[in-house]
VORO-356836 format. One record per atom (N, C-alpha, C): x, y, z; residue in three letters; residue number from 1. Coordinates in steps of 0.02 Angstrom, whole numbers, plus 32768, in hexadecimal, padded with zeros to 4 digits. Layout:
# VORO-356836
c1 X c2 Y c3 Z type ALA seq NUM
...
***
This chain:
# VORO-356836
c1 802B c2 7FC5 c3 8000 type MET seq 1
c1 8000 c2 8000 c3 8000 type MET seq 1
c1 802D c2 803E c3 8000 type MET seq 1
c1 801B c2 806E c3 7FD7 type ILE seq 2
c1 8042 c2 80AC c3 7FD5 type ILE seq 2
c1 8039 c2 80D2 c3 8016 type ILE seq 2
c1 8068 c2 80FC c3 8026 type LYS seq 3
c1 8067 c2 8122 c3 8065 type LYS seq 3
c1 8055 c2 816C c3 8059 type LYS seq 3
c1 8067 c2 8186 c3 801D type GLU seq 4
c1 8057 c2 81CC c3 800F type GLU seq 4
c1 8059 c2 81D8 c3 7FC4 type GLU seq 4
c1 803B c2 820F c3 7FAF type PHE seq 5
c1 803B c2 8224 c3 7F69 type PHE seq 5
c1 8029 c2 826E c3 7F67 type PHE seq 5
c1 8032 c2 828D c3 7F2D type LYS seq 6
c1 8020 c2 82D4 c3 7F25 type LYS seq 6
c1 7FEA c2 82DB c3 7EF1 type LYS seq 6
c1 7FBC c2 830A c3 7EFE type LEU seq 7
c1 7F88 c2 831E c3 7ECF type LEU seq 7
c1 7F82 c2 836A c3 7ED1 type LEU seq 7
c1 7F8A c2 838A c3 7E99 type GLY seq 8
c1 7F82 c2 83D2 c3 7E96 type GLY seq 8
c1 7FB1 c2 83F6 c3 7EC6 type GLY seq 8
c1 7FED c2 83DA c3 7ED0 type GLY seq 9
c1 801E c2 83F9 c3 7EFB type GLY seq 9
c1 8015 c2 83EB c3 7F45 type GLY seq 9
c1 7FE2 c2 83C4 c3 7F57 type VAL seq 10
c1 7FD5 c2 83B2 c3 7F9D type VAL seq 10
c1 7FEC c2 836B c3 7FAA type VAL seq 10
c1 8014 c2 8362 c3 7FDF type LYS seq 11
c1 802A c2 831E c3 7FF1 type LYS seq 11
c1 7FF6 c2 82FD c3 801D type LYS seq 11
c1 7FDC c2 82C4 c3 8006 type TYR seq 12
c1 7FAB c2 829D c3 802C type TYR seq 12
c1 7FCF c2 8262 c3 804D type TYR seq 12
c1 7FB9 c2 8251 c3 8089 type SER seq 13
c1 7FD3 c2 8215 c3 80AA type SER seq 13
c1 7F9D c2 81DF c3 80A7 type SER seq 13
c1 7FB5 c2 81A1 c3 80A7 type VAL seq 14
c1 7F88 c2 8167 c3 80A6 type VAL seq 14
c1 7F98 c2 813E c3 80E4 type VAL seq 14
c1 7F65 c2 8130 c3 810C type LYS seq 15
c1 7F6E c2 8109 c3 8148 type LYS seq 15
c1 7F40 c2 80CC c3 8147 type LYS seq 15
c1 7F5B c2 8093 c3 8159 type GLU seq 16
c1 7F31 c2 8058 c3 8164 type GLU seq 16
c1 7F20 c2 8056 c3 81AE type GLU seq 16
c1 7EE0 c2 8051 c3 81BD type VAL seq 17
c1 7EC8 c2 8051 c3 8202 type VAL seq 17
c1 7E9E c2 8012 c3 820D type VAL seq 17
c1 7E95 c2 8000 c3 824C type ASP seq 18
c1 7E6F c2 7FC3 c3 825B type ASP seq 18
c1 7E28 c2 7FC8 c3 8240 type ASP seq 18
c1 7E05 c2 7FFF c3 824F type SER seq 19
c1 7DC0 c2 8007 c3 8237 type SER seq 19
c1 7DB1 c2 8052 c3 8233 type SER seq 19
c1 7D7C c2 8061 c3 820D type ILE seq 20
c1 7D67 c2 80A7 c3 8203 type ILE seq 20
c1 7D1C c2 80AA c3 820E type ILE seq 20
c1 7D08 c2 80DA c3 8237 type LYS seq 21
c1 7CC1 c2 80E3 c3 8245 type LYS seq 21
c1 7CAC c2 8129 c3 822C type LYS seq 21
c1 7C76 c2 812C c3 8207 type ASN seq 22
c1 7C5B c2 816B c3 81EF type ASN seq 22
c1 7C47 c2 8195 c3 822C type ASN seq 22
c1 7C61 c2 81D2 c3 8232 type VAL seq 23
c1 7C53 c2 81FB c3 826D type VAL seq 23
c1 7C0B c2 8212 c3 8271 type VAL seq 23
c1 7BE7 c2 8212 c3 8238 type PHE seq 24
c1 7BA2 c2 8228 c3 8238 type PHE seq 24
c1 7B71 c2 81EF c3 8244 type PHE seq 24
c1 7B7C c2 81B7 c3 8220 type SER seq 25
c1 7B4C c2 8180 c3 8223 type SER seq 25
c1 7B61 c2 8147 c3 8252 type SER seq 25
c1 7BA2 c2 8144 c3 8263 type GLY seq 26
c1 7BBC c2 810D c3 828B type GLY seq 26
c1 7BC8 c2 80CE c3 8262 type GLY seq 26
c1 7BBA c2 80D1 c3 8222 type GLU seq 27
c1 7BC3 c2 8098 c3 81F5 type GLU seq 27
c1 7C0D c2 808A c3 81EA type GLU seq 27
c1 7C20 c2 8049 c3 81E8 type LEU seq 28
c1 7C65 c2 8037 c3 81DA type LEU seq 28
c1 7C72 c2 8041 c3 818F type LEU seq 28
c1 7CAF c2 8058 c3 8180 type MET seq 29
c1 7CC0 c2 8068 c3 813A type MET seq 29
c1 7D01 c2 8045 c3 8126 type MET seq 29
c1 7D09 c2 803B c3 80E5 type TYR seq 30
c1 7D47 c2 801E c3 80CA type TYR seq 30
c1 7D7F c2 8052 c3 80C6 type TYR seq 30
c1 7D6D c2 8091 c3 80BA type GLY seq 31
c1 7D9F c2 80C5 c3 80B4 type GLY seq 31
c1 7D81 c2 810A c3 80BF type GLY seq 31
c1 7DAD c2 813B c3 80C7 type SER seq 32
c1 7D96 c2 8180 c3 80CE type SER seq 32
c1 7DCB c2 81AF c3 80B2 type SER seq 32
c1 7DB3 c2 81EB c3 80A0 type HIS seq 33
c1 7DDF c2 821E c3 8083 type HIS seq 33
c1 7DD0 c2 825F c3 80A6 type HIS seq 33
c1 7E05 c2 8280 c3 80BD type SER seq 34
c1 7DFE c2 82C1 c3 80DD type SER seq 34
c1 7E26 c2 82F5 c3 80B5 type SER seq 34
c1 7E02 c2 8321 c3 8090 type PRO seq 35
c1 7E26 c2 8355 c3 806C type PRO seq 35
c1 7E47 c2 8388 c3 809B type PRO seq 35
c1 7E2B c2 8392 c3 80D5 type VAL seq 36
c1 7E47 c2 83C2 c3 8105 type VAL seq 36
c1 7E8A c2 83A9 c3 8120 type VAL seq 36
c1 7E8D c2 8369 c3 8130 type GLU seq 37
c1 7ECB c2 834B c3 814A type GLU seq 37
c1 7EF8 c2 8330 c3 8113 type GLU seq 37
c1 7EE0 c2 8331 c3 80D4 type ALA seq 38
c1 7F04 c2 8313 c3 809C type ALA seq 38
c1 7F18 c2 82CB c3 80AE type ALA seq 38
c1 7EE6 c2 82A5 c3 80C2 type GLN seq 39
c1 7EF3 c2 8261 c3 80DA type GLN seq 39
c1 7EBD c2 8230 c3 80C1 type GLN seq 39
c1 7ED4 c2 81F4 c3 80B3 type ILE seq 40
c1 7EA8 c2 81BD c3 80A2 type ILE seq 40
c1 7EB4 c2 8186 c3 80D5 type ILE seq 40
c1 7E7E c2 8169 c3 80EE type GLU seq 41
c1 7E83 c2 812F c3 811B type GLU seq 41
c1 7E62 c2 80F4 c3 80F9 type GLU seq 41
c1 7E82 c2 80BB c3 8100 type ILE seq 42
c1 7E69 c2 807C c3 80E4 type ILE seq 42
c1 7E63 c2 804B c3 811F type ILE seq 42
c1 7E26 c2 802E c3 8126 type ALA seq 43
c1 7E1A c2 7FFF c3 815D type ALA seq 43
c1 7E3A c2 7FBB c3 814D type ALA seq 43
c1 7E54 c2 7F9B c3 8181 type LYS seq 44
c1 7E6F c2 7F57 c3 817B type LYS seq 44
c1 7E39 c2 7F22 c3 8187 type LYS seq 44
c1 7E03 c2 7F36 c3 81AB type GLN seq 45
c1 7DCF c2 7F06 c3 81BB type GLN seq 45
c1 7D8B c2 7F2A c3 81C3 type GLN seq 45
c1 7D57 c2 7F03 c3 81BC type ILE seq 46
c1 7D13 c2 7F1B c3 81CA type ILE seq 46
c1 7CF2 c2 7EE7 c3 81F6 type ILE seq 46
c1 7CDB c2 7EFD c3 822F type SER seq 47
c1 7CBA c2 7ED0 c3 825F type SER seq 47
c1 7CE3 c2 7E92 c3 826E type SER seq 47
c1 7D25 c2 7E9B c3 8274 type GLY seq 48
c1 7D51 c2 7E63 c3 8286 type GLY seq 48
c1 7D66 c2 7E37 c3 824C type GLY seq 48
c1 7D4D c2 7E45 c3 8210 type THR seq 49
c1 7D5F c2 7E1D c3 81D5 type THR seq 49
c1 7D93 c2 7E44 c3 81AD type THR seq 49
c1 7DCC c2 7E23 c3 819F type LYS seq 50
c1 7E02 c2 7E42 c3 8179 type LYS seq 50
c1 7DEA c2 7E53 c3 8133 type LYS seq 50
c1 7DFC c2 7E8E c3 811B type ILE seq 51
c1 7DEB c2 7EA3 c3 80D7 type ILE seq 51
c1 7E25 c2 7E8E c3 80AA type ILE seq 51
c1 7E15 c2 7E6D c3 8073 type SER seq 52
c1 7E49 c2 7E53 c3 8046 type SER seq 52
c1 7E73 c2 7E8B c3 8028 type SER seq 52
c1 7EAE c2 7E7A c3 8012 type GLU seq 53
c1 7EDC c2 7EAA c3 7FF3 type GLU seq 53
c1 7EBC c2 7EC8 c3 7FB5 type GLU seq 53
c1 7E99 c2 7EA0 c3 7F8C type ASP seq 54
c1 7E78 c2 7EB9 c3 7F50 type ASP seq 54
c1 7E44 c2 7EEE c3 7F61 type ASP seq 54
c1 7E1C c2 7EE1 c3 7F93 type VAL seq 55
c1 7DE7 c2 7F11 c3 7FA7 type VAL seq 55
c1 7E07 c2 7F50 c3 7FC4 type VAL seq 55
c1 7E3C c2 7F49 c3 7FEB type ARG seq 56
c1 7E5E c2 7F84 c3 8006 type ARG seq 56
c1 7E7C c2 7FAF c3 7FCE type ARG seq 56
c1 7E97 c2 7F8E c3 7F9A type ARG seq 57
c1 7EB4 c2 7FB2 c3 7F62 type ARG seq 57
c1 7E7E c2 7FD9 c3 7F3C type ARG seq 57
c1 7E44 c2 7FB9 c3 7F2F type VAL seq 58
c1 7E0C c2 7FDB c3 7F0E type VAL seq 58
c1 7DF4 c2 8015 c3 7F39 type VAL seq 58
c1 7DF3 c2 800B c3 7F7B type THR seq 59
c1 7DDF c2 8040 c3 7FA9 type THR seq 59
c1 7E0F c2 807B c3 7FA5 type THR seq 59
c1 7E50 c2 806D c3 7FA1 type LEU seq 60
c1 7E81 c2 80A2 c3 7F9A type LEU seq 60
c1 7E74 c2 80CA c3 7F5A type LEU seq 60
c1 7E6A c2 80A7 c3 7F22 type TYR seq 61
c1 7E5C c2 80CA c3 7EE3 type TYR seq 61
c1 7E1C c2 80F4 c3 7EEA type TYR seq 61
c1 7DEA c2 80D9 c3 7F0A type HIS seq 62
c1 7DAA c2 80FC c3 7F15 type HIS seq 62
c1 7DB7 c2 813E c3 7F3A type HIS seq 62
c1 7DDD c2 813B c3 7F70 type GLU seq 63
c1 7DEA c2 8176 c3 7F98 type GLU seq 63
c1 7E17 c2 81A8 c3 7F73 type GLU seq 63
c1 7E47 c2 818F c3 7F4C type ILE seq 64
c1 7E71 c2 81BC c3 7F23 type ILE seq 64
c1 7E45 c2 81E1 c3 7EF0 type ILE seq 64
c1 7E15 c2 81BE c3 7ED3 type LEU seq 65
c1 7DE8 c2 81DF c3 7EA3 type LEU seq 65
c1 7DBF c2 8216 c3 7EC5 type LEU seq 65
c1 7DA8 c2 820A c3 7F02 type HIS seq 66
c1 7D86 c2 823F c3 7F28 type HIS seq 66
c1 7DB5 c2 827B c3 7F31 type HIS seq 66
c1 7DF3 c2 826D c3 7F43 type ALA seq 67
c1 7E24 c2 82A3 c3 7F4D type ALA seq 67
c1 7E2E c2 82CA c3 7F0C type ALA seq 67
c1 7E34 c2 82A6 c3 7ED4 type MET seq 68
c1 7E3C c2 82C7 c3 7E93 type MET seq 68
c1 7E01 c2 82F5 c3 7E84 type MET seq 68
c1 7DC6 c2 82DD c3 7E92 type MET seq 69
c1 7D8A c2 8305 c3 7E85 type MET seq 69
c1 7D8A c2 8344 c3 7EB1 type MET seq 69
c1 7DA0 c2 833E c3 7EEF type ASP seq 70
c1 7DA5 c2 8378 c3 7F1B type ASP seq 70
c1 7DD8 c2 83AA c3 7F00 type ASP seq 70
c1 7E11 c2 8391 c3 7EE9 type VAL seq 71
c1 7E46 c2 83BD c3 7ECF type VAL seq 71
c1 7E2E c2 83E4 c3 7E92 type VAL seq 71
c1 7E08 c2 83C4 c3 7E66 type ILE seq 72
c1 7DF1 c2 83E8 c3 7E2A type ILE seq 72
c1 7DB0 c2 840F c3 7E37 type ILE seq 72
c1 7D94 c2 8406 c3 7E73 type GLY seq 73
c1 7D59 c2 842C c3 7E86 type GLY seq 73
c1 7D17 c2 8413 c3 7E69 type GLY seq 73
c1 7D15 c2 83D2 c3 7E58 type TYR seq 74
c1 7CD8 c2 83B7 c3 7E3B type TYR seq 74
c1 7CAE c2 8394 c3 7E70 type TYR seq 74
c1 7C6F c2 83A6 c3 7E73 type LYS seq 75
c1 7C40 c2 8387 c3 7EA2 type LYS seq 75
c1 7C02 c2 8370 c3 7E7B type LYS seq 75
c1 7BED c2 8333 c3 7E88 type PHE seq 76
c1 7BAD c2 831C c3 7E6C type PHE seq 76
c1 7B75 c2 833B c3 7E94 type PHE seq 76
c1 7B3E c2 834D c3 7E74 type PRO seq 77
c1 7B05 c2 8368 c3 7E99 type PRO seq 77
c1 7AEB c2 8336 c3 7ECE type PRO seq 77
c1 7AEE c2 82F6 c3 7EBE type ASN seq 78
c1 7AD6 c2 82C2 c3 7EEB type ASN seq 78
c1 7B13 c2 8299 c3 7F02 type ASN seq 78
c1 7B23 c2 8298 c3 7F43 type PRO seq 79
c1 7B5D c2 8272 c3 7F5C type PRO seq 79
c1 7B5C c2 8228 c3 7F4A type PRO seq 79
c1 7B21 c2 8209 c3 7F45 type GLU seq 80
c1 7B1E c2 81C2 c3 7F31 type GLU seq 80
c1 7B37 c2 81B8 c3 7EEA type GLU seq 80
c1 7B29 c2 81E9 c3 7EBF type ASP seq 81
c1 7B42 c2 81E4 c3 7E7A type ASP seq 81
c1 7B8E c2 81E5 c3 7E79 type ASP seq 81
c1 7BAB c2 820F c3 7EA3 type GLU seq 82
c1 7BF4 c2 8212 c3 7EA7 type GLU seq 82
c1 7C10 c2 81D0 c3 7EC0 type GLU seq 82
c1 7BF2 c2 81B3 c3 7EF3 type GLU seq 83
c1 7C09 c2 8172 c3 7F0E type GLU seq 83
c1 7C07 c2 813D c3 7ED7 type GLU seq 83
c1 7BD1 c2 8139 c3 7EB2 type ASN seq 84
c1 7BCB c2 8107 c3 7E7D type ASN seq 84
c1 7BFF c2 8112 c3 7E46 type ASN seq 84
c1 7C08 c2 8150 c3 7E32 type PHE seq 85
c1 7C38 c2 8161 c3 7DFE type PHE seq 85
c1 7C7F c2 814F c3 7E14 type PHE seq 85
c1 7C92 c2 8166 c3 7E4F type VAL seq 86
c1 7CD5 c2 815A c3 7E69 type VAL seq 86
c1 7CE1 c2 810F c3 7E73 type VAL seq 86
c1 7CAF c2 80EC c3 7E8B type ASP seq 87
c1 7CB7 c2 80A3 c3 7E96 type ASP seq 87
c1 7CC3 c2 807F c3 7E54 type ASP seq 87
c1 7C9E c2 808F c3 7E22 type ARG seq 88
c1 7CA6 c2 806E c3 7DE0 type ARG seq 88
c1 7CEB c2 807D c3 7DC3 type ARG seq 88
c1 7D01 c2 80BC c3 7DC7 type LEU seq 89
c1 7D43 c2 80CD c3 7DAF type LEU seq 89
c1 7D7A c2 80A9 c3 7DD6 type LEU seq 89
c1 7D71 c2 80A2 c3 7E18 type ALA seq 90
c1 7DA3 c2 8080 c3 7E41 type ALA seq 90
c1 7DAB c2 8037 c3 7E2C type ALA seq 90
c1 7D73 c2 8015 c3 7E1E type TYR seq 91
c1 7D78 c2 7FD0 c3 7E07 type TYR seq 91
c1 7D99 c2 7FCB c3 7DC3 type TYR seq 91
c1 7D8B c2 7FFA c3 7D97 type MET seq 92
c1 7DAB c2 7FFA c3 7D55 type MET seq 92
c1 7DF5 c2 8008 c3 7D5B type MET seq 92
c1 7E08 c2 8038 c3 7D86 type TRP seq 93
c1 7E4E c2 8048 c3 7D92 type TRP seq 93
c1 7E73 c2 800A c3 7DAC type TRP seq 93
c1 7E54 c2 7FE8 c3 7DDB type ASN seq 94
c1 7E73 c2 7FAC c3 7DF8 type ASN seq 94
c1 7E7D c2 7F77 c3 7DC2 type ASN seq 94
c1 7E4A c2 7F6C c3 7D98 type GLU seq 95
c1 7E51 c2 7F3A c3 7D63 type GLU seq 95
c1 7E89 c2 7F4D c3 7D33 type GLU seq 95
c1 7E8C c2 7F8C c3 7D21 type PHE seq 96
c1 7EC2 c2 7FA4 c3 7CF6 type PHE seq 96
c1 7F06 c2 7F95 c3 7D15 type PHE seq 96
c1 7F0F c2 7FA7 c3 7D54 type GLU seq 97
c1 7F4F c2 7F9D c3 7D75 type GLU seq 97
c1 7F61 c2 7F53 c3 7D7B type GLU seq 97
c1 7F30 c2 7F28 c3 7D86 type GLN seq 98
c1 7F3D c2 7EE1 c3 7D8F type GLN seq 98
c1 7F48 c2 7EBB c3 7D4E type GLN seq 98
c1 7F32 c2 7ED8 c3 7D15 type THR seq 99
c1 7F38 c2 7EB3 c3 7CD6 type THR seq 99
c1 7F67 c2 7ED2 c3 7CA4 type THR seq 99
c1 7F83 c2 7F0C c3 7CB3 type ARG seq 100
c1 7FB1 c2 7F2C c3 7C83 type ARG seq 100
c1 7FF1 c2 7F04 c3 7C7D type ARG seq 100
c1 800E c2 7F07 c3 7C42 type LYS seq 101
c1 804C c2 7EE1 c3 7C34 type LYS seq 101
c1 8082 c2 7F0E c3 7C1B type LYS seq 101
***
């Protein structure tokens, strides 16, 4: 797992943590992105079950895509639309990375 990267001149850190809980809903999450802290967190487990390396990698791509959208200032009118869009791109990015020669 990468530890840091830059987007738009801002250095982001990536941390793997045991678990992540949504501060608003209390729901457990696979990952989170904080534009204020320039940080991405990726969970190692959900409800005591280890998250596979493949799923953690897709989650990282998902959160990086959120960060990219923040950097360019693009917001979907409906947050669910953004989640669906970013999720689909993350899976495609992962497939590209895993199959390129």
